[in-house]
N, C-alpha and C positions, 0 to 999 in steps of 0.2 A: 335343215335348218328351221322345218316345221316340228321337227320334236324335243329342238330347244328353244321357240319360242313356245310351244306348251309348257314345259319342264319353266319355263320365266316367269308365264303366266301363274302356273301354279302356285311357284313356292309366292312370288308377291301378293299371292290371294289369303295364301297361309299365315305369312307373316304382318298383313294386313290386317285379321283378325285377331290372332295372338297379339297383335301391337294394339287392337280395339278394346279388349276384353284388360291387357294392364292398367293402361293407360287412364280410360275412364273408369274402374275398379279403384285405383289410384287416386283420382279425383273426386270420384263422392269418397271417399274414407277421410281426404284431407276435410274436404266440406262439410262430412256430417258429424267429425270430432270436433270443429271447431278451427280449425288449422283453417292459416291463411294458405289462399291459392291465387294468389298474386305474383308469385314466382310464377308460376306456369304463362308460359306463351301463346295465345291465341292458335299459334299453328302447327304446335305438338298437339291439340286435340281433333285438328283436322287431318297431319299426316298420314292414319293409319286409312281414312278414308281412301286419298289419293294413290296407296298399295293396291287397296279393295277396287276400287277404280281400274287402273292400271290389269289389275289380273283378271277383270271379264274379258269377255269374247268381244270382238268389234258391234255385231250387233246387240248384245246386254250395253254396252259404252253408249249406243246411238238411243237405247230406250231408257238409261238413265238420262240423257242429254233432251231426251223431247218431255220427261217428265218433268225434268225442272223447269223449260220451257213452259211447258202448258199449267204448271203449277204456280208461276210467278208473272206469266204474262199475264194481262186485264183480258177481260173478254167483253 
């Protein structure tokens, strides 16, 4: 099961990175050419980040959550 989990995490990481490149390059292309980006829902821009997050190890996931809480908490 450990081998399957590692393969799945690697696949999620690769798919997330490729999705990030494709979706954001397409988004910025539309934006800079003056075409409307209104048809693109906001969750499509977030979906590659979800794949990347679940492709990380548990330790890295906790570090990401800690970073967000430190960044957005009041000091």
